[in-house]
N, C-alpha and C positions, 0 to 999 in steps of 0.2 A: 504493499499500500505506499501511497506517495504521501510523504510527510509536508503538510502545508505550513508554511511559515508566514507570519504576519506580513512580510513583504510579497510573497507570492499571493496571498489572499488580497491584498490591496491591488497588485496589478490585475488579477482577474476581475476584481471589483470594477476597476477603471476601465477595462475594456469591454465590459459588459454595458457600462454606462455609455461609452462612445458608440456602441452599436445600437443601443436604444436611442440616443440622440440622433444618430444617423437615419435611422429608420422613421423617426418623427419627421425630420427634414424632409425625406423622399415623399412621405405621404402628404405633407403640407404643400410641397411643390406640386405635386400631382393634382390635388385638389385645386390649387390656385389657377393652374392653367386651363383645367377643364371644367370649372364652375360655371362658365358662360353656356356649356353645353347643356345645362339643365333647360334652358330656354330653346333649345332646337326642336323644331317639329319632326315628325316622322318623314323619312325622305326616300324616294325613288322605291326600292325593293320592301322598305318598310310597310307600303301601302299592302301590297299582296300577301306579305308574310305575317302582318300584324294586324292591320286596320280590318281587312276582309277576310282574315284567315280564321274559319270556324274552328279549325282544330285546336287552337290555344284557347278558346272560350268555353270549354266544357271540361269539367274534372272527371266525367264519366268515362270508363274504358280508355283511360289514358294509354296504356301500352299499345292498344290498336290504333291509335290517332299519331303515335310516335315512330312505330315501325310498321309498314305495310308495302305490298308491292306497287311500285310506281304505276299510275294509270297511264294509258296510251291514247293520246299524247299525254305528257306530264302535266298536271294541274299545279300551276305555279301558286295558286292562291291556297295552298294546304302545307301544312309542315313538310320538310325535305325529311324522308325517311332515313337518308344515310347520316343524318346529324340529330339523332334523338336527344341527347343530353343538352344540346343547345335550346331545342325546341320545349324541352321540360322546363328550362328556365324561363322562357318566353311565356309559358303556360301559367307557371307560378306569378310571373310579374304581372300577367292579365287579371289574375285573381285579386291581386291586391291593388294595381293601379288602373284597370281597364284600359281606355285608351288615352290616359294621362302620359305624355311622353317623359316627363321629369322621373318618374320611378323606373323607367326603364334605363334612362341615363344615369341614376345613381347607381344601378347594379352594374353598369358598364364601367363607370369610374372605379367602383370598388374592386371589380375582377382586375382592372388594368393596375390598380395600387398593389393587389396580391402579386402580381407578375413582377413588378418592379421589386418587392421585397424578396421574391425568389431570385431575381437576378443578383440582387445584393448577396445572397446567400451563395449561389453558384460561383460568382466572382470572388468570393471570400475563400472559396475552396479551390480555385484553379489558379489563382495569381500565386499562392505561395508554391505551387508546384511548378511555376515558371521563374521561382527565384526572388518573387516580389513580395514583400511581407507588409503588413499594415493595414489599415482601414481606408486609405485615401483613394486607391484606385477602385476597389470594389464599389465605393460610395459614388464616385464619378461615373463609373460604368452605369450604375442603376439609375443615376440622375440624368444621364444623358438618354436613356431609353425612356424614363419617365416623361420628360418634357419634349421629345423629339416631334416636330410637325408632321411627319410622315405617318405617325400613329393616329392622327386624327380620324382618319377614314375607318379605322376599326373601333376607336373608343366613342366617337361622337355620333356615327352612323350606326343605328341600333343593331341592325342585322349583321354589322361586323363583329358582333359577339362571338361568333363562331371561331374567328381567329385568335381572339383574346383567350377564350375558354379552353382551346385546344392548346395553347401555349402555355398556360397555367399547369395543366396537367404533364406536358411535354418537359418543361424546366424541371418539374418536380420529378419526373422519372430519371431523368439525367443526374440530379442532386443524389437520389436515392441509390442509384447505380454506383456513384462514386464511393458513397458510404458502405455499400455492400462490397466493394474492392478493398475498402479499409478494415473489413472484418465485421460489420454489422451483419448479423445472421438473417434477419427479417428484411434487409434492404432489396433484394431481388424480388420479394414477393410484392412488397409495397410498390416497388417500380413498375413491376407488370400491371398492377392494378391502375396505376396512373396512365400507363400505356393504353390500356382498354377504354379508359374514360376519356384520353385525348382522342382516340379514333372515334368515339362516339360523339365528339364535338365537332370534328372536321377532319376530312380525309388527309390532309397535309400532315397529319401525325404518322402516317405510314413509313415516313422517313426515319423515324426514331431508331430503329435497329441499326442503321448505318451511322448515325450520330453516336450510338453508344460504342460501336466498333472504333470509331475515330478517337473517342474519349480514352478508350482502353490503350489504344496505339500510341497516342500522343503522350498520356500522362502516367500509365503504369507499366507499359511494356517497352518503353525506351525506344520505339521505331522498329522494334523486333518482332516481325509477323508470327514467328513461331511461339513467342510468349503469349500472343494473342489467342492463338489457337488451342493453348493448353486451357484457357478459359472457356473452352468451346459450350460447357454445360450452362454457364450463365447467359451467353449470348445466344444459345440454342432457344431459350426461354421467349426472347423478343422475337426471332425469326419464326418461331413456331406459330406464336400468335399472330404475326402478320400474315403467314400462309393460311390460317384460319380465317382470319378477316377477309382476305382476298377471296378465298373460296366461297364463304358465306354471301359476301357481296355479288359475285358472279352469278352464283346459283340462285339468289333471291330477288337481285335487281336486274341481272341479265347484262350488266355492263360495269367495267371497272372504273370508268372516268366518270365525269359530271354528267349524270343522266338529265337533270333540268336544263343543261346548256342547250341552247338554239344553235343555229348554223354556225358553224366556227368561222372566225375572221379571217382565215387564210387555209392554204392546203398546208400539209405536213410539212413539206420541204421549206416552204417560205416561212412557215412559223419557227422552224428550227434556227434558219437564218437570222430572224428578227429577234429571237430570244438571245442570239450570241451576242447582239449589241445592247439589247435591253438591259441585260444583267449589270453592264456597265453603268447604264443610266441609273439603275437602282443604287449602286454603290456610290455614284456622285451625288445623287440627292439626299443620301444619307450624310454625307460630309459637308456639302453646301447646298441646303434644301431651296433652291430656287426653281420657279416655274411649277410648283405643286399645284396639282389641279384634281377636283372632286372625280373628273374622269379625263381619260386621255385618248388621243386619236393619234397613234404613231404606227407608221408602216402600214402594211407589212412590206419588208424587204425581199427582193427576189433576184438579186444578182450578187455574185460573189465578189465582183469588182466594185461594188459599191464602196465609197470611201469610209463610211462607217464601219463596214464590215472589216476592211483592211486594219483600220485604226484598232478596233476591238481585238483583232487577231494579234496585233503587234503588242498590245497591252497584255494579253494572255501569256505570250511569250515572255515578256518581261517579269511577269509575276511568277511564272514557273521556274525560270533560271533564277530568279532571286531567292526563292523558297529552297530550291536544291542547293544552291552554295551555301545558303545560311544554314541549313540543316547539317552540312558537314563541318561548319565551324563553330556553331553556337547552338548544339541541340535543345538546351534547356529553353531559351527565348524563341527559337524559331519554331518549335514544336507548339507553343503557345499560337504562334501566328497561324501555323497550319491548322490547328484546331478550329480558330476562329473563322478562318477562309472557308475551309471546308463545312463548317456549320452553315454558314451563308449560302453555299452553292447548293448543298445536299437539301435543305429545306426549301430552296426555291424551285428544285427539279420538277416537283409534280405540275407546276404551271408554266415553268420556264424552260421547257427541254423539248420534248418530242410530241407532246399531246396538246393539238391545236384546241382552243376554246374559244370563248366569245369576245375577248379582249387581248390585245397583244400587251397591254401594260395596265396594272392596276396598283394602287398604294397599299391596299389591303394585304397583298400578297408578301409585303415586306415585313410585316409584324414579326413573325417568328424568325425569319433570317436576321432581323436586326440584333437579335440578341448576340450573334456571333459578332457583328461589327461593334456593338457597343462594348465589348471586351476589349478588341484589339486597338480601337481608336485611343483611349486613355493610355494604354499600354504603349503605344508609338510616341504619344505626347510626353509620356514621362520618360522615356528613353532619350528623346530629343532634349529635354529640359536638363537631364543629368550631364549632357555634354557641355551645356552652356552656363549652368548656375552653380555656385558654390554649394558643398554638401549641406550646410546647415540651413539653406534657403530653399532647397529644391521643392519641399512640399508647399512652402509659401507660393513660390512662383507657379508651381503646377495648378494650385487652387484658384490663384488669382487669374492666370491666363484661360485655363479650361473653365473656371467659373463664368468668366466673361461670355465666352463661347456658348455656354449652356444657357446664360440669361438671355442671349440672342435667339437661341432656338425656343425658348419658353415663350418669348414675346410673339415670335411668328405663330406658335401654336395657339396662343390666347386670340390672336387677330383671326386666325382661320375658324375658331370656335364661335368668333362673333359672326364672323361671315356666314357659317352655315345656319345661323338663326333666321336668315332671310333666303328662301329658296330661290326667290327673283333673282336676288344679287349673285347667289351661288352658281346657277346656271348661266347667268350672264358672265361670269368670271371665267367659266369653261369655254363659252362662245368667243369670249376675247381672245383666248388663247388658241382655240381651234375652230375658226368661222364655219368650217365645214362638216363639223360634228353633228350628224343628222339627228342622233338621239338627244343631244343637249338642246337642239330647237324644240324638239318634241317635249321634253320635260320643261322646258321654260313656258311652253304653251300651257301645260298643266298647272305650273305656278301662277301664271296669270289668271287662269280660270278659277283656281282657288281664291283670288283676290276678286273676283267679279269683273276682271278686266277682259271681256270677251273678245273685243276687237284685236287687243294685242296678241291674245291666245290665237285667234284665227291666223293672224299674221305669221306668227312663229311657226305655226303647224303648216301653214302653206311653203314657209322656207324649208321645212323638213322633207316635204313632198317633192320640192324642186331637187333635193339631194338625193331622194330616194322615192320614186313615184310608185314603186311597188309596195310601200309600207302600208298594211292594211290597218294596223294599230293607229297610225297617224290619220289615215282617211276615216276611221271611225270616230276618233277625236274631233276632226274638224266637223264632221257632220253633227256631232253632239254639241259643238260650239254654235252651228247654225241654229239648232233647237233652242239652246238657252238665250239666244238672241231673238227668239221668236220667229224665225225663218223656217217656219215648220215644213212648208213645201220643198225648200232647198234641202232641207236635212233629210227628208223621205227619199227624195231623188238621189240624194248621195248614198244612203243606206242601200237602196235597191240596186245601184250600180257595184257596191261591195259585195252584196250577196249573190249577184249575177256571176261575178269572177271568183267569189270563194263562197261556194254554197254551205259550207261547214262552219262558217263564222258566227258562232252563237250570240256573241254580244251585240253583233250588228243588229241581228233578228230582235233582240230585246229592246235595243233602242228604237228599231224601227216601230214596233209595237207602241212605243211612247208618243212617236210622231203621228201614228195612225189616231191614237186617242184624241191629241190635240186638234185634229182634222174631223173628228167626230165620226170615224169610220170603225165602229166597234167591233165588227167582224174580222176585219182585216187585222186589227189590234190582236184579237185573240188568236188568230191563226199565226202571227209573227211570234207571240209568247210560246205558244204550243212548240214551234219550230226551235225556239231557242232553249226549251226544257228538254226538248227531244236530244238536242245535239249535247247539251252540258247541263245535266240535272242538278248540278251542285251550284247552278247561279241563283243567288236569292232573288233579284230584282224581278225576273219574269214571273217566279212563283208568286211573289207578293203582289204584282200588278195584276196578273191573271186571276189570281183570287179575288182582287179588288172587283174586277169586271163580273165575274160570277156572282159576288155578293150583291152587286147593284142589280143583277138579273133575279135575285132570288134563289139562286142555286148554291143553297147553303152547304149542302153536303159536298159538292165539288170544291167550294171555296175552303170549307175546313180541311180537307184532304191536301190541298195545296198549302195552307198555312202550317200544317202538322209537317209536311216534307221541308218546309223550309226552318222550322225548329228544329228538326233532326239536324240540320246542318249548322245552325246557330241558335242554340236554345235561349241565349240570353238579348236576342234583338228585341229592341224595345218597340220597333213598329210593328215587327210582325205579332208580337205578343198582344199589342192593343188591338190589331185587326183580328186576331183569333178570338178575343173577348167579344168583339162586335158580333162574330159569326155564332157564338155561344149564347150570347144575349138574345139574339133573334131567333134561335131554335125553338 
C-alpha cells in the first residue's frame, strides 16, 4: 500500500481542484457561446423529424416506433430506425417540451457539454503518453472543441443531435479502452456497451474499431503490429460487434448506407475525387473558420488535372513524408500526431470516401473528426512556443496566445448562434455565398412564408425552379404560395400540372383538395383527398380535411373513421382531437 504523506495529499487535492476549476470553466464557456441558441427555431429537417413526426409524440409501443423496416419509399416524416437512441431522446424531449424549441436546445447544449468534459478526460490520458504532462494542454484541447464555430450545425441545429450523441459514447468507448489496457478489468465490457450505444445514435460510430486499433498501435504497442495482434481478444470484441451490426443492418434495412438519402449528388468516381479535396477544406476550416455556411454547394469535381485535386495530392504527400520521417526520429511525439490525424481521417471516412450521399460537404460531419484535430492543434502550438519562450513563461505564453485564438473562435460561434435565430437571415447568408444553391432558395421561400411574406416566398421559389425546373417540391410550394395569396385558380392549375407529371405525388393531391374546396367543388376536393390518402396513408392533413367534408355532409361514421386513423398517427394533435369530439357529439 502506498504511504500518503501530507505533501502527497496536498498535491493530489491541488490537482483535483484544478481539474474541477477547469471543468467549470469549460462548461461556463460552452453555455456562454450557445446560450443564444435557446431562441433558435426549428430548422430544415427539424420540420419532418420533430414538428410533423408522429413517432416522437406517442409513448405507446415505443420500440416499434424506434426500430422498424423502412417503408418504400422511405417516409422522411418518421423516426429514422437506424438511429433509435437519438429518436428516443427526441421522444422524451417532446414529452416534456412539446414543440417548444428551447427544451430541445437545452438537451443539445448539455450533450455537447458532456462531450467537452470527455475530451478533457481523453486528452488528460493521451497527452502524458506523448510526454506532455500537466492540465494546460488537455484544458485547451477541450476548450477549443467547446467553442469552435464549426460545431454550431450539430449543437444548435436540433436534429444534429445524432452526431453529438454518437460522439458522447464514441469518446467514452475510447477512454474505457485505454483504461482497460491499463488493467481495469471491466473496461472492455463498458467500452463495448458504449460502442453499441454510439451505433444506436449515428452510423458514423462504425469507425470505432479502427480508431481503437490506432489507439493501441500509437500508445501501447509503440508502433509494433505484432504487439497489437497479441491483444486480439480485446480488439475482437469491437470487430465482432461491428460485424453483427452490419449484418443486422443489411438483413433488416436492406442497405448499409443511408437509406433515407435521396439521389446522390455525384457518381462514385466524382464523389471520391471531390472528397479528396474536401478533406483539406474541413481541416482548413478547423484552423481558420472562414466561409462557414449552414449548407454548402461544392463540386462535384470530375477531372484529375483540376488544380484543387493537384494541390490536395501534394499536401497529402507532404503530410505522409512528414509523419514517416518524424516517426523514425521522434516516435513519442509523432505517434501522438499520427493518432490525431488518423482519428480525423477514419471518422470522416463514412461520408468522405467512396459512398456518395446527398451533399459533397456538410459541417455536421466534422463534429466527431474534430476530436482528433482539437488534440493536435494545441500540441503543435505548445511545441512551437517551447522553441521561442523561456521555460518559466511557456504556459503563460501558451495560455495567452491560444486563449486569444479561442476567444476569437467563441465570438464567431456566438455570432453564428445569433444568425441562426432568424431563418430568413440564415438562408440569405447561404445564398450570398452560393447564389446558385437551389435548395437554399427553396428554404428561404419557406422562411418568408412562415413570416407571411408570400410574394417574396413566391419569388424565391421561382428562382429555385430556374435552377432546377424538375423540382416537384419547389413546384408544390409555389402552388401553395398561390393558394395562400388567394390565387386559387392559379394554385389549382399548378397542382394539376404536378400530378399530371408525377401521379404518385400525395402532397400535391392533398393541396389540390384544399384548392377545390375554396372553389366550392366539394366532390373534386373529396376525390383529391382520397387520392392523397391512398398514396400516403400517413398524411394527417387529407385525413382531417376529408373528415371535415364527411362531417359537413352528415356522414359521421366515415368522418369518425378518418379522425381515428389520424389519431393513430398523431394521438396528441389538438385539431384532430377537437374535430373528433364534434363527430362524437353529433352521433
